[in-house]
N, C-alpha and C positions, 0 to 999 in steps of 0.2 A: 506381491510386496505392498506394505501399507505404509504411507507417509503421512504425517500430520504436518500441514502447510502453514505458513505464518500469514500476518497481513504487516502493515506498515503505518506509522504516522509521519508526517512531516513537521519538523521544527524549523521555523523559519522558511518562508518561500517568496524569493524576490523573482518577479517576471522581469527579466534583463531588458530584452529586446525582441521585437518581431522580426523573424527571419524572412528572406526573399521567397522562401518556398512556402509562406503561410503559417509555419510552425513558430514556436517562440523558445528563445534561450531563457533558461532559469537558472537559479542557484538555491539549492534546498538541501537540509539534512534529512535523509531518509532512515528511519529507525524501524527494523522489523520488531514486532511484538507477538506474544504468544496467544493470539486469538486463531485458532485453527479450523480450516476445513479438512476432511479426511479424504485422501486420495488412496485408491487400491488399483494397482496395475497387475493383471494376471495374463498368462497366455490365452489367446482368443480360442473360444470354442469352435468358432467357424473360420472362413478364409477371409474375413475382413475385419478391421478394427472397429470397435464400437465404444460408446459412451454412454453410461447411465447416470443421470443426476438425480440425487436424493436431497431431501432437506428443504432449504428455501427454494422457492421458484426462481427460476433464471429466464429472463425474457430473451432467449434465444434457442434456435434448434441446435441439437447436439453437434451437428457438423460445423456450426459456426461458432462453437464455443472455443476459447483459446486453449483449452487442453487438447483438442483434436487439431487445431492449428499448430500447436508444439509438437504433436507427433509427425504432422505431415512435414514441418520444416526440417525435423531432424532426420526423418525418412529420406528427404531430397538429398542429404547430405551423406548419409550413410544407410543402405536398406535394411529395415527392421522387419521382423516377424509380425504378424498381426498381434494385437492385443485386445483385451477387454478392459475398460477403464470404468471404474465406480468413483463418483465423486459426490461426498455428502457435504452439501454448502451450509455452512453455520455462519460465517463472517457475512454481514450484509453488504449487498451491491449498492452502487451509485453512492458511496460514502466517502471517497477520497481515501481508502484504506488499500487499495491494491489487492483485493482478495483474488480477483480473476487473474491478475497477473502473477500472483504467487502460484496459483494452481498450475499455469502454465509451465513456470520455471521449474516447479518441483516434478512435473511431468518430465521435462528435459533431464534434469538430474537422476530421477527415477529411472528412466529408461537407460541412461548411461550406465547406472550402477546395475540393473537388472540383466543387461545383456553385455557387461564388461567391455564396453566400447572403449575406455581409456581416454576418452575426451578430457581436456583441461577445463577448469573453471573459465578461462578466458574464451576457449573455443564456444564453450555453452553460451557464455553471456553474449557473444557475438550473434548467435542464432536466437538468443531471448530479445535482443535488440529489434530484430525484425518484426517482432510480435507486438511490442508496446513499450512505452517509454519507462515504465516501471518495472518491467520483466526482468532486466538485468541484476537489479538489486537482489533479487530472491536467489539467484544462483550462489551469490557469495553469502547472503542471510547475515549480514552484520551491518552495523551503522556506517553509512557512506555519504560522503558530499557529492551530490550530483550536480552537474553542469551541462551546458549544452541543452539537448532537448530533454535531458534528464537520463540519457543513456551513458554520458561520460561520468565514470564513477571514481572517486578517489577516497582510499582508506583514512580514517581519522582517528586520532588518538583521543577517545572519548569513552567514558564508562558511564552509563545511565543506569545500570542494573539495580542501583539502590532505590529507584524511583517506583511508585505505583502508578499506573497509567488508567485513569477512569475514562472510558471512551463512552460518548453517548450518540446514538444514531436515531434521529426524530424520523417520522414519516414525511421526510421532504426530499425532492429530487432537485439536484442542481445540475443540469446539463453543462458539460464541459465547455462547449461553444458559447453558452451564455456566461459563464464565468469569466472566460477570456475577453468577451465583448465588454465587460465591465472595467477593464484594467488598462490603464495607460503604462505600458512599458518603460522602465527607467531603471539603471543600476543604483543601488542604495550608496549612500556616500561611505558607509563603512560595509565593505563585503562581509557576507555572512561567514565566510571561512575565518575572518578575524574575529568573530564572537564566540568561538567554540570553546574557548577555554573557560568561560563561565557563563553558559546558556540562561541562568536563571537571572543574572544580573542583566545581561544584555537583553533578554526578552524580544527576540527577533520577531518580526511581524510576519503575517501572511497576507501578500498583496491581494489575494482574492476577498479578503473578508470585507472591505469597505462597501462593495457593491453588492455582493451576496448577502450581507446583514441588512442592507437596505431592503432587499426584496423578501428576506426571510427573517424578520426580527427575532424568532424565536431561537435561532442559532446564537444571536448576540446575547440573549437572555441566559442560554445555558452556560456559555463562556463566563458570563458575569458571576452567576451562581458558582460555578466550580471554583472561581477565584475566592468569592466570599466564604467557601466552605475549606479553604486553606490549601487550594492548588498553588505551587510555587510558580507554576507557568501554565497557561491554558491558551488553545488555539484551535482554529479549524484544520483539519487535515486535508491537504490538497486542496481541490476545489469544492470540497464539502460532499455530503452534508454532515459527516460526523465531526464532532468537536471532543477534543480531550483536555483533561487536566493531568498534570504531573503532581504527585503528592510524595512528600519524604517521610510521611507517617502512615502506617498501614491502617490505623483506627480512623483517621480522618478520610482516607481513601474509601473505606467501607460505607461510612456514614454517608459520604457524598453519593457513592454508587447506589445506595438504598434510596437517597432523596431525589435521585435523578431519574428513576424509573418512570416517573410521571410523564416525561418528555419522550420516552422512547425506549428502543433497546439499549441495554447498559452493560457494561462489562469491565471488570477489572483485569488490566494485563500487567506483564513485566517485560521489559526489553529484553530482546534476545542477545 
């Protein structure tokens, strides 16, 4: 079985508080977009499950990949036959786009479909939450307001499908620990949930941007250029280093994407 995974952008990201366990409570709107990795799951040729990664280089061993962690997590709940998994990486990593998280969650939903396990999305999302904060989103694969550590999801009545999303990923790495170290957590005066009726007018911030832009000024330049070329909203996604602009005109989006190629990997996406 072949699956085309998604990735996501964050519209608004408030680091609300640091938790006693060292993690952080956040509030963010996570929106899946149609930039795909390709995932194929087939019955194993041998007695054990394997993962073969193609395309973009991933800096981890196959057994440490979130895809294999997803297989093992589901196998611990309900024993599975061995499978061979082939993953073609297209979405850039270390971008704040959740590409690896999407691969893991699509593995869960793919195995559920392949072996007719009959597990609900809620059950799969609970397993996904043990793998990473972004993972449950991709079980539902629709815009969600995320709170808590990012795994508490709430459906929102928002339609962004008329926007063209230009994503730019320069050759910059922003370690998550570094990004959080530059933020002083505090709740916003107006919660993000109250801004969703008009995202463009509200223009919610990403709390990571101030410190990350100081260290990596190219990211601020990209955001500014996207805005100057007609983006109605622009932001860094997650803790970076991808920056995106939302355009309500296809021609403006195409021109912006062409211009942004000088800064790195560039893609026009549509919200799922």
